[in-house]
Backbone as a chain_set.jsonl record, in Angstrom:
{"seq": "MTKEKWMKTPVELPELPWAKDALEPVISANTLDFHYGKHHKAYVDKTLELTKGTDLEGKTLEEIIIAAKEKKDQGLYNNSAQVWNHNFYWKCLAPANTVKPSAELKGMIEKDFGSWEEFRKQLVQAGMTQFGSGWAWLILEDGKLSLDKTPNANEPWSDTKRAVLTLDVWEHAYYLDYQNKRQAYLEAVIDQLVNWDYVLEQIKR", "coords": {"N": [[20.891, 0.035, 3.718], [22.844, -2.138, 5.629], [22.047, -5.138, 7.515], [23.644, -5.297, 9.789], [24.014, -2.685, 10.51], [21.629, -1.743, 11.556], [20.79, -3.552, 13.443], [20.835, -3.232, 16.391], [19.383, -3.081, 18.758], [18.704, -2.501, 22.141], [17.822, -4.698, 24.905], [15.221, -3.686, 26.362], [12.465, -1.843, 27.798], [11.223, 0.456, 25.696], [10.734, 4.036, 25.704], [7.507, 5.27, 24.92], [6.756, 6.835, 21.772], [4.989, 8.925, 21.958], [2.374, 10.455, 23.966], [0.383, 8.459, 26.262], [-2.33, 8.821, 25.808], [-2.447, 9.766, 23.286], [-3.256, 8.433, 21.009], [-5.93, 8.254, 21.036], [-9.206, 8.869, 19.616], [-8.884, 6.325, 18.563], [-7.195, 4.242, 19.547], [-7.326, 3.51, 22.88], [-6.109, 5.035, 25.961], [-6.397, 3.258, 28.001], [-6.215, 0.743, 26.73], [-3.506, 0.943, 25.97], [-2.292, 1.001, 28.469], [-2.508, -1.668, 29.233], [-1.506, -3.056, 26.942], [1.056, -1.963, 26.289], [2.095, -1.404, 28.884], [1.82, -3.783, 30.319], [1.748, -6.264, 28.656], [3.855, -5.832, 26.652], [5.934, -5.061, 28.385], [6.147, -7.396, 29.902], [7.196, -9.218, 28.026], [9.723, -8.096, 27.641], [10.818, -8.327, 30.251], [10.807, -11.125, 30.542], [12.535, -11.932, 28.496], [14.952, -10.834, 29.394], [15.207, -12.316, 31.736], [15.471, -14.928, 30.716], [17.875, -14.793, 29.376], [19.753, -14.107, 31.235], [22.854, -14.707, 32.724], [23.678, -16.307, 30.658], [25.353, -16.916, 27.458], [24.138, -15.052, 25.938], [23.451, -12.893, 27.388], [23.357, -9.411, 27.616], [23.56, -9.115, 24.906], [22.364, -7.782, 21.74], [18.879, -7.248, 20.934], [18.234, -8.227, 18.396], [20.34, -10.008, 17.903], [19.799, -11.905, 19.866], [17.307, -12.884, 19.017], [18.002, -14.113, 16.569], [19.811, -16.047, 17.497], [18.124, -17.549, 19.142], [16.404, -18.612, 17.258], [18.198, -20.227, 15.823], [18.941, -22.047, 17.803], [16.581, -23.22, 18.218], [15.045, -22.452, 20.387], [12.159, -21.979, 21.544], [10.753, -20.573, 23.541], [12.469, -18.425, 24.249], [12.7, -17.263, 21.745], [9.999, -16.504, 21.205], [9.5, -14.535, 23.183], [11.578, -12.596, 22.828], [11.27, -11.885, 20.119], [8.713, -10.823, 20.216], [9.205, -8.546, 21.725], [10.744, -7.069, 19.885], [8.906, -6.823, 17.744], [6.854, -5.315, 18.943], [8.256, -2.974, 19.677], [8.743, -1.968, 17.111], [6.141, -1.695, 16.108], [5.041, 0.399, 17.725], [6.534, 2.56, 16.779], [5.519, 2.757, 14.26], [3.172, 4.083, 14.535], [1.298, 7.131, 15.027], [0.051, 10.139, 16.652], [-3.495, 10.568, 16.356], [-4.591, 11.292, 13.11], [-2.449, 12.962, 12.343], [-0.39, 12.48, 10.563], [-0.115, 12.274, 7.192], [0.039, 10.272, 4.181], [2.765, 10.978, 2.057], [3.207, 12.436, -1.23], [5.318, 11.17, -2.472], [5.467, 8.666, -1.134], [2.929, 7.691, -1.729], [3.179, 7.38, -4.481], [5.041, 5.273, -4.606], [3.551, 3.215, -3.405], [1.368, 3.022, -5.16], [2.694, 2.216, -7.438], [3.4, -0.444, -6.854], [1.074, -1.656, -5.961], [-1.014, -0.831, -7.521], [-3.091, 0.977, -6.785], [-3.83, 3.3, -4.111], [-6.14, 2.602, -2.755], [-6.39, -0.126, -3.341], [-4.126, -1.109, -2.075], [-4.76, -0.488, 0.624], [-7.033, -2.087, 0.959], [-5.901, -4.665, 0.626], [-4.092, -4.702, 2.751], [-5.752, -4.556, 5.002], [-7.043, -6.972, 4.559], [-4.913, -8.766, 4.896], [-4.476, -8.515, 7.636], [-6.943, -9.437, 8.548], [-7.047, -12.061, 7.68], [-5.05, -13.328, 9.019], [-5.076, -15.91, 10.949], [-6.096, -16.228, 14.273], [-3.687, -15.082, 16.71], [-1.202, -12.611, 15.794], [0.599, -10.813, 13.198], [0.364, -8.252, 10.707], [2.14, -7.219, 7.83], [3.883, -4.725, 5.95], [6.263, -5.129, 3.582], [9.552, -4.725, 2.18], [11.171, -6.014, -0.551], [13.754, -6.837, -2.646], [13.508, -4.324, -3.839], [10.788, -4.043, -4.183], [7.529, -3.463, -2.918], [5.449, -5.377, -0.797], [2.9, -7.416, 0.804], [2.758, -9.197, 3.907], [2.099, -11.724, 6.374], [2.294, -12.884, 9.707], [2.22, -15.514, 12.139], [1.599, -15.429, 15.699], [4.556, -14.705, 17.416], [6.177, -14.4, 15.258], [8.433, -12.867, 12.96], [9.128, -11.138, 9.842], [11.778, -11.325, 8.89], [14.464, -11.814, 6.625], [17.318, -12.44, 4.576], [16.71, -10.856, 2.467], [14.341, -9.532, 2.927], [12.689, -6.653, 4.259], [11.087, -5.199, 6.93], [8.684, -2.633, 6.831], [6.38, -1.596, 7.83], [4.119, -2.485, 10.401], [1.164, -4.081, 11.651], [-0.46, -4.861, 14.58], [-2.223, -7.727, 15.316], [-2.898, -9.252, 17.486], [-5.268, -10.106, 19.993], [-5.069, -8.555, 22.322], [-4.289, -6.117, 21.4], [-6.477, -4.734, 20.515], [-8.919, -5.489, 21.723], [-10.132, -4.371, 24.047], [-11.093, -1.979, 23.1], [-12.449, -2.541, 20.694], [-13.631, -5.008, 20.843], [-14.703, -7.89, 19.217], [-14.341, -6.824, 16.72], [-12.234, -6.784, 14.603], [-11.682, -5.862, 12.019], [-12.673, -3.239, 12.007], [-10.909, -2.042, 13.787], [-8.453, -2.362, 12.36], [-8.963, -0.826, 10.024], [-9.359, 1.716, 11.141], [-6.863, 2.239, 12.296], [-5.171, 2.185, 10.029], [-6.254, 4.309, 8.541], [-6.074, 6.499, 10.281], [-3.959, 6.442, 12.179], [-1.402, 5.516, 11.307], [2.053, 6.174, 11.029], [3.072, 7.503, 8.435], [5.302, 8.866, 7.524], [7.382, 7.667, 8.906], [7.207, 5.102, 7.828], [7.975, 5.626, 5.181], [10.623, 6.427, 5.669], [11.689, 3.955, 6.463], [11.513, 2.508, 4.136], [13.339, 3.85, 2.549], [15.787, 3.674, 3.852]], "CA": [[21.599, -0.189, 4.976], [22.995, -3.552, 5.953], [21.445, -5.52, 8.79], [24.563, -5.042, 10.892], [23.932, -1.275, 10.889], [20.404, -1.429, 12.306], [20.477, -4.588, 14.425], [21.527, -2.82, 17.608], [18.351, -2.726, 19.724], [18.921, -3.052, 23.483], [16.672, -5.387, 25.487], [14.633, -2.814, 27.368], [11.17, -1.293, 27.412], [11.501, 1.813, 25.224], [9.707, 5.054, 25.913], [6.605, 5.444, 23.788], [7.086, 8.076, 21.058], [3.88, 9.878, 22.147], [1.682, 10.246, 25.237], [-0.48, 7.282, 26.235], [-3.665, 9.155, 25.302], [-2.287, 10.456, 21.996], [-3.857, 7.664, 19.914], [-7.387, 8.29, 21.171], [-10.102, 7.815, 20.097], [-8.703, 5.065, 17.831], [-6.702, 3.303, 20.556], [-7.477, 4.208, 24.157], [-5.037, 4.966, 26.952], [-6.644, 2.028, 28.755], [-5.591, -0.333, 25.958], [-2.055, 1.078, 26.049], [-1.865, 0.596, 29.813], [-2.366, -3.12, 29.227], [-0.715, -3.54, 25.817], [2.445, -1.538, 26.491], [2.52, -1.459, 30.272], [1.818, -5.15, 30.853], [2.174, -7.27, 27.674], [5.182, -5.521, 26.111], [6.88, -5.107, 29.505], [6.352, -8.798, 30.291], [8.103, -9.821, 27.048], [11.063, -7.588, 27.948], [11.267, -8.935, 31.505], [11.057, -12.55, 30.333], [13.747, -12.047, 27.675], [16.083, -10.582, 30.289], [15.3, -13.459, 32.648], [15.934, -16.115, 29.991], [19.258, -14.619, 28.901], [20.641, -13.807, 32.355], [23.823, -15.746, 33.025], [23.997, -17.097, 29.466], [26.218, -16.195, 26.52], [23.339, -14.031, 25.256], [23.243, -11.739, 28.275], [24.0, -8.203, 27.112], [23.509, -9.058, 23.442], [21.247, -6.992, 21.21], [17.634, -7.978, 20.73], [18.313, -8.937, 17.12], [21.254, -11.144, 18.084], [19.088, -12.9, 20.669], [16.276, -13.49, 18.16], [18.674, -14.992, 15.61], [20.35, -17.186, 18.24], [16.992, -18.374, 19.587], [15.968, -19.357, 16.063], [19.195, -21.259, 15.515], [18.914, -23.048, 18.87], [15.203, -23.711, 18.327], [14.578, -22.128, 21.731], [10.909, -21.307, 21.227], [10.39, -19.624, 24.583], [13.284, -17.224, 24.09], [12.323, -16.624, 20.483], [8.684, -15.865, 21.33], [9.571, -13.32, 23.987], [12.455, -11.579, 22.224], [10.656, -11.403, 18.871], [7.585, -9.963, 20.576], [9.762, -7.24, 22.101], [11.115, -6.378, 18.648], [7.693, -6.497, 16.989], [6.16, -4.215, 19.607], [9.076, -1.766, 19.493], [8.527, -1.499, 15.743], [4.73, -1.31, 15.999], [4.82, 1.739, 18.291], [7.133, 3.553, 15.876], [4.684, 2.842, 13.06], [1.963, 4.819, 14.862], [1.422, 8.546, 15.37], [-1.222, 10.662, 17.137], [-4.568, 10.472, 15.359], [-4.761, 12.245, 12.003], [-1.355, 13.935, 12.274], [0.561, 12.164, 9.484], [-0.729, 11.792, 5.955], [1.053, 9.767, 3.25], [3.285, 11.972, 1.116], [3.074, 12.108, -2.648], [6.381, 10.216, -2.781], [5.057, 7.35, -0.653], [1.763, 7.261, -2.514], [3.678, 6.922, -5.775], [5.637, 3.948, -4.401], [2.451, 2.278, -3.139], [0.602, 2.856, -6.399], [3.524, 1.462, -8.381], [3.44, -1.875, -6.538], [-0.255, -2.191, -5.647], [-2.004, -0.367, -8.49], [-3.748, 2.167, -6.247], [-3.83, 3.357, -2.653], [-7.331, 1.873, -2.299], [-6.091, -1.558, -3.414], [-3.179, -1.368, -0.99], [-5.509, -0.471, 1.89], [-7.885, -3.281, 0.968], [-5.063, -5.855, 0.823], [-3.504, -4.641, 4.087], [-6.831, -4.981, 5.907], [-7.252, -8.407, 4.333], [-3.801, -9.492, 5.52], [-4.756, -8.541, 9.055], [-8.153, -10.222, 8.81], [-6.849, -13.476, 7.353], [-4.094, -13.93, 9.945], [-5.926, -16.623, 11.891], [-5.563, -16.156, 15.628], [-2.787, -13.977, 17.02], [-0.121, -12.411, 14.841], [0.976, -9.502, 12.685], [0.321, -7.97, 9.269], [3.352, -6.459, 7.528], [4.293, -4.231, 4.64], [7.692, -5.431, 3.494], [10.292, -4.364, 0.968], [12.064, -7.097, -0.958], [14.283, -6.621, -4.001], [13.003, -3.062, -4.362], [9.341, -4.099, -4.397], [6.702, -3.533, -1.723], [4.412, -6.411, -0.794], [2.338, -7.665, 2.119], [3.047, -10.483, 4.523], [1.471, -11.877, 7.685], [3.01, -13.89, 10.478], [1.498, -15.899, 13.346], [2.207, -15.351, 17.025], [5.657, -13.744, 17.537], [7.052, -14.481, 14.085], [8.751, -11.65, 12.212], [9.378, -11.515, 8.439], [13.149, -11.101, 8.454], [15.323, -12.728, 5.875], [18.404, -11.637, 4.016], [16.221, -9.976, 1.407], [13.104, -8.856, 3.333], [12.79, -5.588, 5.247], [9.79, -4.73, 7.418], [8.561, -1.172, 6.802], [5.168, -1.271, 8.579], [3.415, -3.636, 10.953], [-0.077, -3.903, 12.4], [-0.603, -5.918, 15.576], [-3.58, -8.282, 15.343], [-3.201, -9.973, 18.708], [-6.491, -9.533, 20.57], [-4.793, -7.533, 23.333], [-4.056, -4.843, 20.715], [-7.714, -4.028, 20.151], [-10.171, -6.034, 22.243], [-10.782, -3.47, 24.99], [-11.746, -0.898, 22.352], [-13.231, -2.984, 19.535], [-14.104, -6.371, 21.071], [-14.384, -8.821, 18.127], [-14.384, -6.095, 15.436], [-10.845, -6.587, 14.175], [-11.628, -5.065, 10.793], [-12.863, -1.83, 12.368], [-9.625, -1.618, 14.358], [-7.458, -2.249, 11.291], [-9.297, 0.308, 9.159], [-9.15, 2.963, 11.881], [-5.421, 2.445, 12.437], [-4.621, 2.531, 8.711], [-6.76, 5.607, 8.084], [-5.875, 7.619, 11.204], [-2.821, 6.371, 13.102], [-0.093, 5.103, 10.783], [3.063, 7.214, 10.817], [3.521, 7.244, 7.065], [6.655, 9.404, 7.374], [8.286, 6.613, 9.39], [7.168, 4.033, 6.818], [8.817, 6.067, 4.061], [12.014, 6.361, 6.136], [12.116, 2.56, 6.473], [11.669, 2.1, 2.734], [14.481, 4.544, 1.955], [17.038, 3.556, 4.615]], "C": [[21.678, -1.681, 5.275], [22.366, -3.856, 7.309], [22.337, -5.156, 9.966], [24.439, -3.602, 11.391], [22.693, -0.987, 11.745], [20.076, -2.444, 13.391], [21.172, -4.319, 15.757], [20.541, -2.434, 18.711], [18.657, -3.319, 21.095], [17.654, -3.754, 23.988], [16.172, -4.545, 26.654], [13.271, -2.345, 26.874], [11.395, 0.151, 26.983], [10.39, 2.777, 25.642], [8.794, 5.09, 24.687], [6.915, 6.772, 23.103], [6.014, 9.157, 21.161], [3.237, 9.563, 23.5], [0.694, 9.092, 25.127], [-1.893, 7.569, 25.713], [-3.63, 9.765, 23.903], [-2.961, 9.731, 20.839], [-5.379, 7.624, 20.01], [-7.989, 9.162, 20.081], [-9.89, 6.449, 19.417], [-8.229, 3.953, 18.764], [-6.666, 4.05, 21.879], [-6.228, 4.091, 25.029], [-5.179, 3.703, 27.789], [-6.026, 0.825, 28.045], [-4.069, -0.265, 26.07], [-1.515, 0.722, 27.431], [-1.625, -0.907, 29.882], [-1.368, -3.591, 28.168], [0.77, -3.216, 26.009], [2.912, -1.81, 27.919], [2.59, -2.85, 30.871], [2.358, -6.163, 29.839], [3.6, -7.029, 27.177], [6.234, -5.627, 27.22], [7.174, -6.547, 29.919], [7.288, -9.511, 29.327], [9.545, -9.383, 27.303], [11.618, -8.287, 29.183], [11.623, -10.41, 31.311], [12.311, -12.776, 29.492], [14.99, -11.833, 28.533], [16.291, -11.753, 31.235], [15.913, -14.669, 31.951], [17.383, -16.009, 29.529], [20.244, -14.374, 30.043], [21.566, -14.999, 32.645], [24.176, -16.653, 31.86], [24.916, -16.288, 28.555], [25.455, -15.111, 25.755], [23.061, -12.818, 26.134], [24.024, -10.54, 27.741], [24.025, -8.082, 25.602], [22.333, -8.195, 22.988], [20.028, -7.887, 21.016], [17.687, -8.809, 19.453], [19.229, -10.153, 17.206], [20.58, -12.267, 18.862], [18.045, -13.625, 19.831], [16.909, -14.502, 17.201], [19.212, -16.238, 16.315], [19.237, -18.122, 18.698], [16.44, -19.206, 18.436], [16.911, -20.523, 15.793], [19.162, -22.39, 16.532], [17.55, -23.725, 19.012], [14.678, -23.566, 19.761], [13.304, -21.292, 21.588], [10.513, -20.275, 22.272], [11.159, -18.322, 24.457], [12.927, -16.501, 22.806], [11.011, -15.863, 20.627], [8.778, -14.543, 22.08], [10.418, -12.237, 23.337], [11.863, -11.027, 20.933], [9.458, -10.504, 19.16], [8.065, -8.593, 21.061], [10.069, -6.443, 20.838], [9.868, -5.927, 17.886], [6.954, -5.317, 17.617], [6.946, -2.911, 19.5], [8.787, -1.131, 18.14], [7.1, -0.98, 15.553], [4.492, 0.099, 16.541], [5.389, 2.822, 17.383], [6.309, 3.763, 14.62], [3.414, 3.657, 13.286], [2.282, 6.263, 15.222], [0.075, 9.026, 15.899], [-2.246, 10.799, 16.006], [-4.588, 11.645, 14.389], [-3.669, 13.31, 11.93], [-0.394, 13.684, 11.117], [-0.185, 11.582, 8.288], [0.36, 11.253, 5.023], [1.472, 10.844, 2.252], [3.049, 11.517, -0.315], [4.124, 11.074, -3.054], [5.984, 8.807, -2.36], [3.873, 6.825, -1.457], [2.199, 6.725, -3.876], [4.29, 5.532, -5.672], [4.555, 2.883, -4.207], [1.674, 1.985, -4.422], [1.381, 2.049, -7.432], [3.424, -0.037, -8.14], [2.081, -2.488, -6.242], [-1.336, -1.742, -6.625], [-2.711, 0.897, -8.06], [-3.651, 2.137, -4.726], [-4.986, 2.531, -2.1], [-7.08, 0.366, -2.314], [-5.108, -1.961, -2.313], [-3.897, -1.448, 0.351], [-6.363, -1.725, 2.024], [-7.058, -4.53, 1.274], [-4.426, -5.877, 2.215], [-4.538, -5.05, 5.14], [-7.048, -6.484, 5.784], [-6.144, -9.245, 4.961], [-4.029, -9.606, 7.025], [-5.944, -9.414, 9.411], [-7.925, -11.711, 8.597], [-5.71, -14.115, 8.139], [-4.904, -14.589, 11.046], [-5.305, -16.605, 13.283], [-4.646, -14.958, 15.794], [-1.702, -13.836, 15.959], [0.007, -10.978, 14.38], [0.742, -9.427, 11.18], [1.458, -7.002, 8.964], [3.332, -5.906, 6.104], [5.794, -4.424, 4.592], [8.257, -4.953, 2.161], [11.254, -5.498, 0.66], [12.463, -6.89, -2.408], [13.669, -5.377, -4.649], [11.516, -3.012, -4.586], [8.61, -4.226, -3.075], [5.66, -4.632, -1.87], [3.935, -6.617, 0.632], [2.689, -9.062, 2.603], [2.237, -10.546, 5.812], [2.187, -13.011, 8.392], [2.191, -14.242, 11.715], [2.31, -15.629, 14.603], [3.32, -14.303, 17.085], [6.482, -13.63, 16.269], [7.212, -13.132, 13.399], [9.197, -12.049, 10.804], [10.81, -11.328, 7.977], [13.66, -12.21, 7.548], [16.437, -11.855, 5.32], [17.899, -10.625, 2.994], [14.962, -9.206, 1.791], [13.381, -7.792, 4.39], [11.375, -5.157, 5.649], [9.752, -3.206, 7.382], [7.292, -0.686, 7.515], [4.624, -2.558, 9.173], [2.146, -3.197, 11.655], [-0.25, -5.118, 13.311], [-2.04, -6.436, 15.559], [-3.777, -9.301, 16.469], [-4.432, -9.319, 19.33], [-6.193, -8.45, 21.6], [-4.532, -6.163, 22.705], [-5.338, -4.047, 20.513], [-8.958, -4.406, 20.944], [-10.866, -5.114, 23.238], [-11.557, -2.364, 24.282], [-12.731, -1.386, 21.291], [-13.891, -4.348, 19.728], [-13.73, -7.262, 19.872], [-14.301, -8.14, 16.76], [-12.966, -5.765, 14.971], [-10.766, -5.699, 12.941], [-11.782, -3.575, 11.093], [-11.575, -1.249, 12.96], [-8.587, -1.398, 13.262], [-7.726, -1.022, 10.418], [-9.026, 1.638, 9.855], [-7.653, 3.263, 12.023], [-4.812, 2.879, 11.101], [-5.011, 3.952, 8.314], [-6.345, 6.772, 8.978], [-4.565, 7.605, 11.994], [-1.462, 6.068, 12.486], [0.812, 6.315, 10.573], [3.7, 6.973, 9.453], [4.909, 7.823, 6.793], [7.687, 8.359, 7.817], [8.352, 5.458, 8.394], [8.08, 4.397, 5.643], [10.3, 6.028, 4.44], [12.536, 4.922, 6.08], [12.317, 2.041, 5.055], [12.988, 2.641, 2.176], [15.816, 4.312, 2.676], [17.981, 2.513, 3.985]], "O": [[20.68, -2.395, 5.179], [22.177, -2.967, 8.139], [21.847, -4.753, 11.021], [24.722, -3.322, 12.556], [22.715, -0.075, 12.572], [19.164, -2.215, 14.186], [22.009, -5.109, 16.191], [20.835, -1.55, 19.516], [18.851, -4.529, 21.205], [16.548, -3.438, 23.549], [16.641, -4.679, 27.784], [12.962, -2.437, 25.686], [11.727, 0.992, 27.818], [9.256, 2.37, 25.897], [9.258, 4.957, 23.554], [7.295, 7.735, 23.769], [6.124, 10.199, 20.514], [3.522, 8.528, 24.104], [0.22, 8.777, 24.036], [-2.573, 6.663, 25.232], [-4.652, 10.226, 23.394], [-3.216, 10.335, 19.797], [-6.041, 7.027, 19.161], [-7.345, 10.119, 19.651], [-10.648, 5.514, 19.676], [-8.791, 2.858, 18.771], [-6.042, 5.106, 21.984], [-5.411, 3.186, 24.863], [-4.18, 3.141, 28.238], [-5.389, -0.015, 28.681], [-3.413, -1.292, 26.245], [-0.406, 0.201, 27.55], [-0.668, -1.366, 30.505], [-0.496, -4.414, 28.447], [1.626, -4.094, 25.902], [3.984, -2.374, 28.137], [3.334, -3.08, 31.824], [3.332, -6.856, 30.133], [4.452, -7.913, 27.27], [7.298, -6.212, 27.017], [8.312, -6.883, 30.249], [8.098, -10.331, 29.758], [10.473, -10.185, 27.199], [12.746, -8.78, 29.172], [12.621, -10.888, 31.852], [13.069, -13.711, 29.75], [15.969, -12.57, 28.408], [17.428, -12.141, 31.506], [16.766, -15.353, 32.515], [18.043, -17.025, 29.314], [21.455, -14.43, 29.829], [21.116, -16.135, 32.79], [24.883, -17.646, 32.031], [25.222, -15.129, 28.834], [26.057, -14.34, 25.008], [22.496, -11.827, 25.67], [25.215, -10.649, 27.45], [24.463, -7.063, 25.067], [21.42, -7.917, 23.766], [20.135, -9.112, 20.945], [17.24, -9.955, 19.432], [18.925, -11.206, 16.645], [20.769, -13.444, 18.553], [17.912, -14.845, 19.923], [16.406, -15.615, 17.044], [19.088, -17.35, 15.8], [19.386, -19.343, 18.647], [16.057, -20.361, 18.62], [16.479, -21.653, 15.565], [19.333, -23.556, 16.175], [17.374, -24.657, 19.797], [13.969, -24.433, 20.273], [13.357, -20.064, 21.519], [9.993, -19.213, 21.928], [10.578, -17.24, 24.546], [12.857, -15.273, 22.775], [10.917, -14.705, 20.219], [8.198, -13.543, 21.656], [10.012, -11.075, 23.302], [11.946, -9.825, 20.681], [9.214, -9.538, 18.437], [7.394, -7.587, 20.828], [9.697, -5.274, 20.733], [9.787, -4.784, 17.438], [6.484, -4.425, 16.91], [6.361, -1.856, 19.257], [8.609, 0.083, 18.033], [6.886, 0.049, 14.913], [3.82, 0.905, 15.898], [4.788, 3.886, 17.235], [6.385, 4.816, 13.987], [2.658, 3.899, 12.345], [3.387, 6.579, 15.664], [-0.947, 8.395, 15.629], [-1.903, 11.105, 14.864], [-4.599, 12.811, 14.782], [-3.928, 14.435, 11.503], [0.345, 14.588, 10.728], [-0.806, 10.523, 8.381], [1.494, 11.73, 5.069], [0.63, 11.532, 1.676], [2.731, 10.355, -0.569], [3.855, 10.204, -3.882], [6.14, 7.859, -3.129], [3.829, 5.648, -1.817], [1.653, 5.736, -4.364], [4.082, 4.699, -6.554], [4.634, 1.792, -4.772], [1.364, 0.832, -4.721], [0.798, 1.291, -8.206], [3.368, -0.819, -9.088], [1.938, -3.711, -6.267], [-2.464, -2.23, -6.558], [-2.915, 1.8, -8.871], [-3.42, 1.087, -4.128], [-4.832, 1.839, -1.094], [-7.508, -0.342, -1.402], [-5.245, -3.02, -1.7], [-3.666, -2.376, 1.126], [-6.404, -2.347, 3.086], [-7.464, -5.36, 2.087], [-4.242, -6.947, 2.795], [-4.226, -5.806, 6.06], [-7.217, -7.181, 6.785], [-6.41, -10.319, 5.5], [-3.804, -10.662, 7.616], [-5.953, -10.06, 10.459], [-8.548, -12.535, 9.266], [-5.423, -15.299, 7.962], [-5.367, -13.92, 11.97], [-4.13, -16.929, 13.45], [-4.799, -13.945, 15.112], [-1.328, -14.81, 15.306], [-0.413, -10.047, 15.066], [0.902, -10.418, 10.467], [1.717, -6.078, 9.735], [2.826, -6.544, 5.181], [6.516, -3.939, 5.463], [7.544, -4.802, 1.169], [12.054, -5.893, 1.507], [11.61, -6.78, -3.288], [13.352, -5.37, -5.838], [11.015, -2.029, -5.131], [9.015, -5.0, -2.208], [5.062, -4.797, -2.933], [4.504, -6.052, 1.567], [2.89, -9.983, 1.811], [1.744, -9.523, 6.286], [2.63, -13.974, 7.765], [1.534, -13.372, 12.286], [3.54, -15.604, 14.576], [3.062, -13.126, 16.832], [7.411, -12.824, 16.218], [6.261, -12.36, 13.274], [9.606, -13.191, 10.594], [11.046, -11.183, 6.777], [13.317, -13.382, 7.704], [16.475, -10.653, 5.58], [18.583, -9.648, 2.691], [14.549, -8.311, 1.055], [14.193, -7.991, 5.294], [10.566, -4.794, 4.794], [10.685, -2.554, 7.851], [7.149, 0.509, 7.775], [4.661, -3.606, 8.529], [2.06, -2.09, 12.186], [-0.193, -6.261, 12.856], [-2.976, -5.664, 15.767], [-4.701, -10.113, 16.422], [-4.618, -8.108, 19.207], [-6.98, -7.515, 21.746], [-4.554, -5.152, 23.407], [-5.295, -2.827, 20.356], [-9.969, -3.71, 20.85], [-12.096, -5.083, 23.269], [-12.558, -1.87, 24.801], [-13.731, -0.723, 21.019], [-14.637, -4.797, 18.857], [-12.549, -7.374, 19.546], [-14.2, -8.824, 15.741], [-12.561, -4.603, 14.953], [-9.865, -4.866, 12.836], [-11.096, -2.745, 10.496], [-11.202, -0.112, 12.668], [-7.917, -0.366, 13.237], [-6.804, -0.266, 10.111], [-8.523, 2.576, 9.236], [-7.232, 4.412, 11.885], [-4.03, 3.828, 11.051], [-4.182, 4.707, 7.807], [-6.266, 7.909, 8.512], [-4.108, 8.659, 12.436], [-0.443, 6.352, 13.117], [0.4, 7.335, 10.02], [4.738, 6.32, 9.343], [5.622, 7.324, 5.922], [8.728, 8.192, 7.182], [9.423, 4.904, 8.147], [8.86, 3.568, 5.173], [11.138, 5.64, 3.626], [13.682, 4.689, 5.697], [13.203, 1.222, 4.81], [13.67, 1.955, 1.414], [16.865, 4.709, 2.168], [19.078, 2.284, 4.495]]}, "num_chains": 1, "name": "protein.A"}
């Protein structure tokens, strides 16, 4: 699918794809009240504020992100990219222990990482070695899966890269539940919360 086909996200706070307590005990409803209800909402509100009355008002989120990059408008980029990243992050999650990786997905992972265990180890490592705030990503590029990490609001788009999974490693994503134990959060999310069906859909689209 070309970028033009999927770059149509409106600038709004989307409904979560599950109830706020559906990720417990891995991620608490209390964390989601702050993470989704305050942080994510604030990025949406700020993006709308910054684009109001400009040539970007009414544009898609992706168009705003690209324009902010081109204009080197860091404030607009930070807020709009964080909206996109969070929208994607929620879709990558499912209620605890409800979605297991299919044989098809496991085969793809094993082809590019050697084994599921190696993939899991490297994904945790990507999240752990992203210094400070940021994101860990599974990306597809030229038909091959690999890992990436980005600081702050940065996303891994390019003409050849496609994000298929992200893990949020900003402290607000886990600190109420895990305090400084980022690795425990990453392992629990990978093992219990990732919507592997959605990941496979992103690889195949």
